[in-house]
C-alpha positions, 0 to 999 in steps of 0.5 A: 500500500502506498500513500499519495497526495489526493489530486484532481487526477484521483477524483474519479476513484475517490468519487466512486469510493465516496459514493459507495460510502454515501450509499451505505446510509451510515457514513455521512449525512450527504446524499450525493457526492459533489463535483470536484470543484465543490469538494475541492473548495470545501476541504483544506488544501493540505492533508489530502491523501489517497491509498493505492494498492500494488496495482496503483488503484485508489482503495481509500482516501482521507482529507480535512475540512475546516470546522469554521471560517473564524480564525480562532478555529484555524487549527481545528479540522474535521476528518473524512476517511473512506475505504473501498469495500474490497479493501476494508479490513486490510489496515487501509483506514488506519494507515490513512488516518495515521498519515492524516494526523501526521500531515495535519500536525505538519500544517499546524492543526491541533485538534481533529474532530469527527462526527460518526453515526453510531451504526458505523462501528468500524469507523468508531473502532478505527478512530479509537485505534488512531487516538481519538476519544469520544467527547459527546453524543448528539441526539437527532442531529440531522435527518437522513432519508427522513429518519432522525440520526444521532452522531457520536463526536470524537476528537484527537488533540495533538501532543505536538501542536497547540500544547503549552510549551511546544509553540507558546511563548515562554511566559505562557508555557505554564499557568500561574496558580493563584 
């Protein structure tokens, strides 16, 4: 398995994998896969990856979306990871997610978050293996095909970016006790 930056050249394969995920009804609230320009505009320009098998076929992808346009959330991003059905259970998702964590930290991201439908137990397990923790549960967050769905909220805080002492001025490295 090899990882490459996700580019427009990969989009047909990425789009097909995404469409299959949408089709499960448990991967996203999306009901249609957007065209490349829309997808490209809604994801961060960095930290976009594809996993390719020995035949150089795309079997999975991962990318980050900003959680807000406000500058204070510039170091927080939402994770998307999708693996082709024929490649599931082979470690592709974990390889992608671990590489995505590394890429995000190289680009100043201190918090990764994910909202996962509770029925997607494979994705919940994958994120736990990659160091994500459950931080909440939102009931009836949105409707998918007319059915209210719940979402498990997960996050992973960087031990490298955004930690006291790692990138803070010396005067802000340790809190003062009063």
